N, C-alpha and C positions, 0 to 999 in steps of 0.2 A: 040492611045496610044503611048507614047514616050518610047524609050529604055533608061533606066536609068543605065544600066550595063556598058556602055561605059566609056570613059574618062570623069571625072568630074561628074559621076553619084552618086546618093545618096543611091542607093540600096546596102544593105550589102550582100556580097557573102556567103550565108549560106552553100552552097554545099562544099565550101573549108574546113569548120569546121565540117560538119556533118559526113563525111566519117571517119575521125580519131576517133571521139567519138563513132560512131557505131562499129568500129572495137574493140576499147578498151572495150566497153560495152559487146560485144559478148565474148571477152576474159575473162572478170571478171565473167560473168555468167557461162562460161565453167569451170573456176577454182572452183567456188562455187559448181557446180554440181559434180566435181571430189572429192572435200572434203566431200560432203554429201554421195557420194557412198562409200568412204573409211571409213567413220564413221559407215555407215550401215554394211559394211563388218566386221569391227572390233567388232561391237555389236553382229553379228551373230556368229563370232568365239568365243567370250567370253561366249555367251549363250551355244554353243555346248560344250565347255570345261567344263562349270559348270555342264551340264547334264551328261557328261561322268564321271566326277569326283564324282558326287553324286551316280552314279550307280556302280562305281568301289569299293567304300568303303574307309576305312582309308588308307592313303598314308603317308609314312614317308620318311626321308632322312637318308642315311648312316647306315642302319641296325636297326634303332629305331623301325619303324613299316613299313613293306612293305607288307601289306595285300591288294592286289589288288582285288582279288575275294574271297568273303566270302563263306565258306562251308555251305551247307544247313543242316548238321547233327546236 
């Protein structure tokens, strides 16, 4: 078997291009994972705020309606 990686060889040096693409791919997958985690976290926060707001009752701004806890009488 002849060595074709030397001078005048016809073999393409895949390793020279594989490492940068592997690093870039890992970076992109990490960024997408981070974005997915942030979206999940914002969804959980929005759901929690909705549950708290629905349990607290009517809520207003500036003295119109500030009834946070309804009386049971």
